[in-house]
Structure formats: C-alpha cells, structure tokens
LUMMI-710760 format. One line per field, with one value per residue: residue number from 1; residue in three letters; x, y, z of N, C-alpha, C in turn. Coordinates in Angstrom, 1 decimal. Example, Ala and Ser with C-alpha at 12.3 -4.5 7.8 and 13.67 -1.06 7.14 Angstrom:
BEGIN
resi 1 2
resn ALA SER
n.x 13.2 12.8
n.y -5.7 -2.2
n.z 7.8 7.1
ca.x 12.3 13.7
ca.y -4.5 -1.1
ca.z 7.8 7.1
c.x 13.2 12.9
c.y -3.3 0.0
c.z 7.8 7.9
//
This chain:
BEGIN
resi 1 2 3 4 5 6 7 8 9 10 11 12 13 14 15 16 17 18 19 20 21 22 23 24 25 26 27 28 29 30 31 32 33 34 35 36 37 38 39 40 41 42 43 44 45 46 47 48 49 50 51 52 53 54 55 56 57 58 59 60 61 62 63 64 65 66 67 68 69 70 71 72 73 74 75 76 77 78 79 80 81 82 83 84 85 86 87 88 89 90 91 92 93 94 95 96 97 98 99 100 101 102 103 104 105 106 107 108 109 110 111 112 113 114 115 116 117 118 119 120 121 122 123 124 125 126 127 128 129 130 131 132 133 134 135
resn MET ALA ASP GLU LYS GLU ALA PHE LEU SER ARG TRP SER ARG LEU LYS ARG GLU GLU PRO ALA LYS LYS ASP ASP THR PRO ALA PRO ALA LEU PRO PRO VAL ASP SER LEU THR PRO GLU SER GLU PHE SER GLY PHE MET HIS PRO LYS VAL LYS GLU GLU LEU ARG ARG ALA ALA LEU LYS LYS LEU PHE SER ASP PRO HIS PHE ASN LEU PRO ASP PRO PHE GLU ALA TYR SER GLY ASP TRP THR GLY GLY GLU PRO ILE THR PRO GLU LEU LEU ALA THR LEU ASN GLN ALA ARG SER VAL LEU PHE THR GLU ASP GLU LYS LYS ALA ALA ASP GLU ARG GLU ALA ALA GLU LYS LEU GLU GLY GLU ALA LYS PRO ASP GLU PRO GLY ARG GLN ASP THR
n.x 208.5 210.4 209.7 207.4 206.9 206.1 205.6 207.3 205.9 203.1 202.9 203.5 201.4 199.0 199.5 199.4 196.6 195.7 196.6 195.3 193.4 195.1 193.9 193.6 192.6 192.9 191.7 191.0 192.8 191.9 191.1 192.1 190.2 190.6 190.5 191.8 194.2 197.7 201.1 202.8 201.4 200.4 200.8 200.9 198.7 197.2 198.4 197.6 196.7 193.9 192.5 191.0 191.7 190.9 190.9 193.4 194.7 193.7 194.7 197.4 197.7 197.0 199.1 201.2 200.8 201.7 203.9 206.6 207.2 206.7 208.8 211.3 214.3 217.2 219.6 219.2 219.5 217.6 215.3 214.8 213.6 214.9 214.2 214.2 216.6 218.6 218.5 220.6 222.9 223.2 226.0 227.6 226.5 227.8 230.4 230.4 231.6 229.9 227.5 228.1 228.3 226.0 223.7 224.1 223.9 225.5 226.5 226.7 228.4 230.9 231.0 231.3 233.8 235.4 235.2 236.5 239.1 240.0 239.8 242.1 244.1 244.1 244.9 247.4 248.6 249.7 252.4 253.9 252.8 252.0 253.1 253.6 255.7 258.3 259.4
n.y -30.2 -29.4 -31.1 -30.3 -27.5 -24.3 -21.4 -18.6 -16.2 -16.6 -18.0 -15.8 -14.3 -15.8 -16.0 -13.2 -12.9 -14.5 -13.1 -11.4 -8.3 -5.6 -3.3 0.3 1.1 3.1 6.2 9.6 12.0 14.3 17.6 20.9 24.0 25.5 28.1 29.0 28.5 29.0 30.1 28.8 26.5 23.1 21.3 18.8 16.9 17.6 16.3 13.6 10.8 10.2 12.5 15.2 16.4 19.0 20.2 19.7 21.6 24.1 24.2 24.4 26.7 28.5 28.2 29.1 31.6 33.2 36.1 35.2 33.1 34.8 36.1 37.1 35.3 36.8 35.8 34.4 34.2 34.6 35.6 38.2 41.2 42.0 43.8 46.4 48.0 50.3 50.9 49.5 51.9 52.9 53.3 51.8 49.4 49.3 48.7 45.9 42.8 40.8 41.8 42.9 40.4 39.2 41.0 43.1 44.8 43.8 46.4 47.9 46.5 46.8 49.7 49.9 48.4 50.1 52.5 51.5 51.1 53.5 54.8 53.5 54.1 56.9 57.0 56.0 58.1 60.1 60.1 61.6 62.4 64.0 62.6 60.2 57.4 56.7 53.4
n.z 278.3 276.7 274.5 273.7 271.2 271.3 269.3 269.9 269.8 269.6 272.1 273.9 273.2 273.9 276.8 277.4 276.9 278.8 281.2 283.9 283.8 285.0 287.0 288.1 291.0 292.4 293.7 292.5 294.0 296.6 295.8 295.9 295.1 292.3 291.9 294.4 294.5 295.1 294.0 296.0 296.5 296.5 293.7 292.8 292.9 290.9 288.8 288.8 287.1 286.9 286.9 285.6 282.2 281.5 284.2 285.0 283.3 283.9 286.6 286.0 284.4 286.2 287.9 286.1 286.1 287.6 288.3 288.4 286.8 284.4 283.7 281.5 280.8 281.3 280.6 278.6 275.0 273.0 274.4 274.4 272.9 270.0 267.8 267.8 266.9 265.5 261.8 259.5 257.9 254.7 254.0 255.8 255.1 252.5 253.4 254.2 253.5 252.9 252.3 249.9 248.4 248.3 248.4 246.6 243.2 240.1 239.3 241.6 243.1 241.7 241.9 244.5 245.0 243.6 245.1 247.5 246.6 245.7 248.3 249.7 247.8 248.6 251.3 250.9 249.5 251.3 252.7 254.4 256.7 259.9 262.9 262.0 261.4 259.1 257.9
ca.x 208.3 211.3 209.0 206.4 207.5 205.2 206.2 207.5 204.9 202.0 203.1 203.4 200.1 198.4 199.7 198.9 195.2 195.4 196.8 194.3 193.6 195.4 192.8 194.0 191.6 193.2 190.6 191.7 192.9 190.9 192.0 191.4 189.6 191.7 190.7 192.4 195.7 198.8 202.3 203.4 200.4 201.0 200.1 201.4 197.7 196.7 199.2 197.1 196.1 192.2 192.2 190.5 192.7 190.6 191.0 194.8 195.3 193.3 195.6 198.9 197.6 196.9 200.6 202.3 200.4 202.7 204.9 207.9 207.2 206.5 209.9 212.3 215.6 218.2 220.7 218.6 219.7 216.2 214.2 214.7 213.2 216.1 214.0 214.3 217.7 219.1 218.9 222.2 223.1 223.9 227.6 228.1 226.2 228.7 231.6 230.2 231.7 228.7 226.4 228.4 228.2 224.3 222.7 224.3 223.9 227.0 226.9 226.8 229.6 231.8 231.2 232.0 235.0 236.1 235.4 237.4 240.3 240.3 240.2 243.3 245.0 244.3 245.7 248.7 249.2 250.3 253.3 254.6 251.7 252.5 252.9 253.8 257.2 258.7 260.3
ca.y -28.8 -29.3 -31.8 -29.3 -26.4 -23.4 -20.5 -17.6 -14.8 -17.5 -18.3 -14.7 -13.8 -16.5 -15.6 -11.9 -12.9 -15.1 -12.4 -10.5 -6.8 -4.6 -2.1 1.1 1.3 4.4 7.2 10.7 12.8 15.5 18.7 22.2 24.6 26.0 29.8 29.2 28.1 30.0 29.6 27.9 25.1 21.6 21.0 17.2 16.2 17.8 15.4 12.2 10.3 10.1 14.1 15.4 17.1 20.8 20.8 19.9 22.6 25.2 24.4 24.6 28.3 29.3 28.4 29.7 33.1 33.9 36.8 34.5 32.5 35.5 37.2 36.3 35.0 37.8 35.4 33.7 35.0 34.5 36.0 39.7 41.9 42.5 44.1 47.7 48.6 51.2 50.2 49.9 52.9 52.5 53.6 50.8 48.4 49.0 48.1 44.7 42.0 39.6 42.5 43.0 39.2 38.8 41.9 44.1 44.0 43.8 47.6 48.3 45.6 47.3 51.0 49.6 48.0 51.4 53.4 51.1 51.2 54.9 55.2 53.0 55.0 58.2 57.0 55.8 59.2 61.0 59.4 62.6 62.8 64.2 61.3 58.9 57.0 55.8 52.3
ca.z 277.9 275.5 273.5 273.2 270.9 270.8 268.7 270.9 269.7 270.1 273.7 274.4 273.0 274.8 278.2 277.7 277.0 280.2 282.3 284.4 283.4 286.1 287.2 288.8 291.8 293.3 293.5 292.4 295.3 296.9 295.1 296.3 294.1 291.4 292.4 295.9 294.5 295.0 293.6 296.9 296.8 295.9 292.2 292.2 292.9 289.5 287.8 288.8 285.7 286.9 287.0 284.2 281.5 281.9 285.6 285.2 282.4 284.6 287.6 285.5 283.9 287.5 288.6 285.5 285.6 288.5 287.6 288.6 285.4 283.4 283.6 280.7 281.5 280.9 280.1 277.3 273.7 272.2 275.4 274.5 271.7 269.4 266.5 267.7 266.8 264.3 260.7 259.3 257.2 253.4 253.8 256.5 254.4 251.7 253.8 254.6 252.3 252.4 251.7 248.4 247.6 248.4 248.3 245.8 242.0 239.4 239.1 243.0 243.3 240.9 242.6 246.2 244.8 243.2 246.3 248.5 246.0 245.6 249.7 249.7 247.3 249.2 252.2 250.7 248.9 252.1 253.2 255.3 257.8 261.3 263.8 261.2 261.1 257.8 258.2
c.x 209.1 210.6 207.9 207.0 206.4 206.0 206.3 206.2 203.4 201.9 202.8 202.1 199.2 198.7 199.4 197.3 194.8 195.6 195.5 194.4 194.0 194.3 193.5 192.7 191.8 192.3 191.6 191.8 192.2 191.7 191.3 191.1 190.6 191.9 191.4 193.7 196.5 200.0 203.1 202.3 201.0 200.1 200.2 200.0 196.9 197.4 198.7 196.4 194.7 192.0 192.0 191.5 192.1 190.7 192.7 195.5 194.9 194.3 197.0 198.7 197.6 198.4 201.5 201.8 201.0 203.9 206.6 208.3 207.2 207.8 211.0 213.6 216.5 219.5 220.5 218.8 218.3 215.1 214.2 214.0 214.5 215.7 213.9 215.2 217.6 219.2 220.3 222.1 223.7 225.4 228.1 227.7 227.1 229.9 231.5 230.5 230.5 227.6 226.8 228.1 226.6 223.5 222.9 224.1 225.5 227.4 227.2 228.1 230.9 232.1 231.8 233.5 236.0 236.2 236.5 238.8 240.9 240.5 241.7 244.4 245.4 244.8 246.9 249.4 249.9 251.2 254.0 253.6 252.5 252.3 253.2 255.2 257.5 259.7 261.0
c.y -28.7 -29.9 -31.0 -27.9 -25.4 -22.0 -19.2 -16.3 -15.4 -17.6 -16.8 -14.1 -14.5 -16.2 -14.2 -12.0 -13.5 -14.3 -11.6 -9.1 -6.3 -3.5 -1.0 1.6 2.7 5.6 8.4 11.5 13.9 16.8 19.9 23.1 25.3 27.6 30.1 28.8 29.2 29.2 28.5 26.7 24.1 21.3 19.6 16.7 16.5 16.9 13.9 11.9 10.2 11.7 14.4 16.5 18.8 21.1 20.7 20.9 24.2 25.4 24.8 26.2 28.9 29.5 29.0 31.2 33.7 34.7 36.3 33.7 33.2 36.3 36.3 36.4 36.1 37.2 34.5 34.6 35.3 35.0 37.4 40.0 42.5 43.5 45.9 48.5 49.6 50.6 50.4 50.8 52.2 52.3 52.2 49.6 47.8 48.4 46.8 43.7 40.9 40.4 42.6 41.6 38.6 39.7 43.2 43.6 44.3 45.4 48.3 47.7 46.6 49.0 51.0 49.3 49.4 52.2 52.9 51.1 52.7 55.5 54.6 53.7 56.4 58.2 56.8 57.0 60.3 60.3 60.2 63.1 63.0 62.8 60.1 58.6 56.2 54.7 51.9
c.z 276.6 274.4 272.7 272.7 270.7 270.3 269.8 271.0 269.9 271.4 274.0 274.3 274.0 276.2 278.5 277.7 278.4 281.4 282.6 284.3 284.8 286.0 288.3 289.9 292.7 293.0 293.1 293.5 295.3 296.6 295.6 295.3 293.4 291.9 293.9 295.7 294.3 294.4 294.6 297.2 296.1 294.9 292.0 292.2 291.5 288.7 287.7 287.5 285.8 287.1 285.5 283.6 281.6 283.2 285.6 284.6 283.2 285.8 287.2 284.9 284.9 288.1 287.6 285.1 286.8 287.9 287.5 287.3 284.2 283.1 282.7 281.2 280.7 280.2 278.7 275.9 273.1 273.3 274.9 273.0 271.1 267.7 266.7 267.8 265.9 263.3 260.2 257.9 255.6 253.4 254.7 255.8 253.1 251.8 254.0 253.2 251.9 252.0 250.2 247.7 247.4 248.0 247.1 244.2 241.4 239.7 240.6 243.6 242.9 241.6 243.6 246.1 244.4 244.3 247.2 247.8 246.2 247.3 250.0 249.1 248.0 250.4 252.1 250.0 249.7 253.1 254.5 256.3 259.2 262.0 263.2 261.0 259.8 258.5 257.2
//
C-alpha cells in the first residue's frame, strides 16, 4: 500500500462512488388529521422528513394559532405599540441639544441659544429670593 500512491481526492471519490447509497426505509408516521389537533397534541410526527411540507405547515399553523403563542411578551421591548404617545411640543423640542444640532436651521439655533441665555440671566438677576441662602 505504501508503494502504491493514490491522490487523496481521487481515493475519496472512488470510495464514495463504491459506497452503497443509504436509503431511508422508515415510513412516515401515521398522523392525526390537522383539524383534530389541539395545543396539547403531539406535533413531533409532523416534523418527520417524509411528511409533505404543506401538511407540516398546516400542523404548525394550527399549533401557533393557540392564544398562548399570540400574546406578546410584556418584557420584550419591541413587542408593544409605542406609536401612540403624545408628540413632542415645540417648547420641549427647543430644549433638546440633539434637536438643535440636527433638526434646527441656523436661525432657529441662534434663537434657541438666545432664549437659553436670557433664561439664565433672568434666574441670576434675583439673588434675594425667599428661601434661598447666599453662600
């Protein structure tokens, strides 16, 4: 055998051709009618490779039509409908720094910056407010 060198792929190809084809002689299991299935039924028989795809899909459709599978997970962040909230008011939008840099035009940016500066000055102009201590 050491004297006779056969290329690896040639040898593998030859042995593969000589190997008898394996046949799956197991019959498809006897299955109940899809209409009689309940969520407690055994569905593993429908997953057999010899079961037709249409029958498998019909059985799975019957299984997943159960309300147990139709309830969204309350802990899943993307399972709820988050489109029903109140829109952001223009006043609140003006206070968001990201909105200033992305959504506003240059004139709107300047106006928002001036409003913010005026509010800061207004707050500092009253040093003797009741309940406020000077330090």
